[in-house]
C-alpha positions as CSV (number, residue, x, y, z in Angstrom):
1,M,0.0,0.0,0.0
2,R,1.2,3.4,-0.9
3,Q,0.5,6.7,0.8
4,I,-0.6,9.7,-1.2
5,S,-1.0,13.3,0.0
6,A,-4.1,15.4,-0.8
7,P,-2.1,17.8,-3.1
8,D,-0.6,14.8,-5.0
9,L,-4.0,13.3,-5.5
10,A,-5.3,16.6,-6.7
11,Q,-2.5,16.8,-9.2
12,W,-3.2,13.2,-10.3
13,L,-6.9,14.0,-10.9
14,A,-6.0,17.1,-12.8
15,D,-3.7,15.2,-15.2
16,P,-5.7,14.2,-18.3
17,A,-2.9,11.9,-19.5
18,R,-3.1,9.8,-16.4
19,P,-5.9,7.2,-15.9
20,R,-8.3,8.2,-13.1
21,P,-8.2,6.1,-9.9
22,I,-11.2,4.8,-8.2
23,L,-11.8,7.1,-5.2
24,L,-13.0,4.7,-2.5
25,D,-14.6,6.6,0.4
26,V,-14.9,4.1,3.3
27,R,-16.7,6.5,5.7
28,E,-20.3,6.1,6.8
29,P,-23.1,7.6,4.7
30,S,-23.7,10.4,7.2
31,E,-20.1,11.5,7.0
32,Y,-20.2,11.3,3.2
33,E,-23.2,13.6,3.1
34,I,-21.3,16.3,5.0
35,C,-18.5,16.3,2.5
36,H,-16.7,14.2,-0.1
37,I,-14.3,14.4,-2.9
38,P,-16.1,14.7,-6.2
39,E,-16.5,11.3,-8.0
40,A,-15.7,9.4,-4.7
41,R,-17.6,6.1,-4.5
42,L,-19.0,5.4,-1.1
43,I,-18.5,1.9,0.2
44,P,-18.5,2.0,4.0
45,M,-15.6,0.1,5.7
46,R,-17.8,-2.5,7.3
47,T,-19.2,-3.5,3.9
48,I,-15.9,-3.8,2.0
49,P,-15.6,-7.6,2.4
50,L,-19.1,-8.1,1.0
51,R,-18.6,-5.7,-1.9
52,L,-15.2,-6.6,-3.3
53,T,-16.7,-7.6,-6.6
54,E,-17.5,-3.8,-7.2
55,L,-13.7,-3.0,-7.2
56,P,-11.7,-4.2,-10.3
57,R,-8.5,-5.8,-9.2
58,E,-6.5,-4.1,-12.0
59,A,-7.7,-0.5,-11.1
60,E,-5.7,2.0,-9.1
61,I,-7.7,2.6,-5.9
62,V,-7.3,5.5,-3.5
63,A,-8.9,4.7,-0.1
64,I,-10.4,7.8,1.7
65,C,-11.8,8.4,5.1
66,H,-12.0,11.3,7.6
67,H,-8.3,11.4,8.8
68,G,-6.7,8.4,7.1
69,G,-6.9,5.6,9.7
70,R,-9.9,3.6,8.4
71,S,-8.8,4.0,4.9
72,M,-5.3,2.7,5.8
73,Q,-6.9,-0.4,7.2
74,V,-9.1,-0.9,4.1
75,A,-6.0,-0.3,1.8
76,M,-4.1,-3.0,3.7
77,F,-7.1,-5.4,3.5
78,L,-7.4,-4.8,-0.3
79,E,-3.7,-5.6,-0.7
80,Q,-4.2,-8.8,1.3
81,Q,-7.0,-9.7,-1.1
82,G,-4.7,-9.3,-4.1
83,Y,-5.3,-5.7,-5.2
84,G,-2.0,-4.4,-6.4
85,A,-2.3,-0.6,-6.9
86,V,-3.8,0.7,-3.6
87,Y,-3.2,4.1,-2.1
88,N,-4.2,5.6,1.3
89,L,-5.1,9.3,1.3
90,V,-3.0,10.7,4.1
91,G,-5.1,12.9,6.4
92,G,-8.3,11.9,4.6
93,V,-11.0,14.4,3.5
94,N,-9.8,16.6,6.3
95,A,-6.4,17.1,4.6
96,W,-8.2,17.5,1.2
97,A,-10.3,20.3,2.7
98,L,-7.3,22.0,4.3
99,S,-4.9,21.8,1.4
100,V,-7.0,21.4,-1.8
101,D,-10.6,22.6,-1.4
102,P,-11.0,25.2,1.4
103,K,-14.7,25.4,0.6
104,M,-15.2,21.8,1.6
105,P,-16.9,21.6,5.0
106,C,-14.8,20.1,7.8
107,Y,-16.2,18.1,10.7
C-alpha cells in the first residue's frame, strides 16, 4: 500500500494523461453527506468484504476516510485480497479540505 497526499492526489486527478483512480470513500453515509471528494464512491468500511466484486483488481484505488486511519486499514485489507495498486489518502478528507478545497466543510 502506498500513501498519497491530498495535493498529490489533486495533481493526479487534474492530469488528463493519467488514468483516473477509483476514489473509494470508506466512511459512513452520514459522513459522506457532510463532504466528499467529487467522484468518490461510497462503500463503508464495514461493507468492503461483501462488496469486493465492485472493485476491479486491476484498477488503481485511493482509499479515503476522515483522517486516514480507516482508509489505511481498508487499503491493507485490499492488498491482502490481491489488489495491487492501492493508495491511502494521508489525512483523509480533512487534509483535502485544508490543502486542496478550502470550501469543503470540515467536521
